[in-house]
C-alpha positions in Angstrom: -2.4 -21.9 20.7 -3.6 -24.9 19.1 -1.0 -27.3 20.7 -1.7 -25.8 24.2 -5.5 -26.5 23.6 -4.7 -30.0 22.6 -2.5 -30.7 25.4 -5.4 -29.7 27.8 -7.5 -32.5 26.1 -4.3 -34.9 26.3 -3.8 -34.1 29.9 -7.7 -35.0 30.6 -7.1 -38.2 28.8 -9.3 -37.1 26.0 -6.9 -37.1 23.2 -3.6 -38.1 21.8 -1.3 -35.4 21.0 1.9 -35.1 18.9 4.1 -32.4 18.0 4.1 -32.1 14.2 7.9 -32.2 14.4 7.9 -35.5 16.4 5.3 -37.2 14.2 6.0 -39.6 11.7 4.0 -42.5 9.9 4.8 -45.3 12.1 4.1 -43.6 15.5 0.7 -42.5 13.9 -0.1 -46.0 12.5 0.7 -47.5 16.0 -1.4 -45.0 17.9 -4.3 -45.6 15.4 -4.0 -49.4 15.5 -3.8 -48.9 19.4 -7.1 -47.1 19.5 -8.8 -49.4 16.9 -8.0 -52.3 18.8 -8.7 -51.1 22.4 -12.6 -50.2 22.5 -12.4 -49.6 26.3 -9.8 -46.7 25.7 -11.6 -45.2 22.8 -14.7 -45.2 25.0 -12.9 -43.7 27.8 -11.5 -41.0 25.7 -14.7 -40.3 24.2 -16.5 -39.9 27.3 -13.7 -37.4 28.7 -14.0 -35.6 25.4 -17.8 -35.2 26.0 -17.1 -33.4 29.3 -15.5 -30.6 27.6 -18.8 -30.0 25.6 -21.1 -27.1 25.9 -24.2 -28.1 24.3 -25.9 -24.8 25.1 -23.1 -22.9 23.6 -25.1 -21.7 20.5 -28.0 -20.5 22.6 -25.8 -18.5 24.8 -23.7 -16.8 21.9 -27.2 -16.1 20.3 -28.6 -14.6 23.6 -25.4 -12.3 24.0 -25.7 -11.1 20.4 -29.2 -10.4 20.8 -28.4 -8.6 24.1 -25.7 -6.4 22.1 -28.1 -5.6 19.5 -30.6 -4.4 21.8 -33.2 -7.0 21.1 
């Protein structure tokens, strides 16, 4: 399930994903260097990643727990 979750982020342009079986040091280094040198790409990925955020998630969880606890 972790790979499937990662692919959702990759498909949205928010992450780079490698299957462990396909990853080697050269591919990883190349990816890191590309991102280190391309600030626009990093910023675009960061913005897309933020779109997945749920800033109020903790409050919603606490509210549901309190409801279940009858408070």
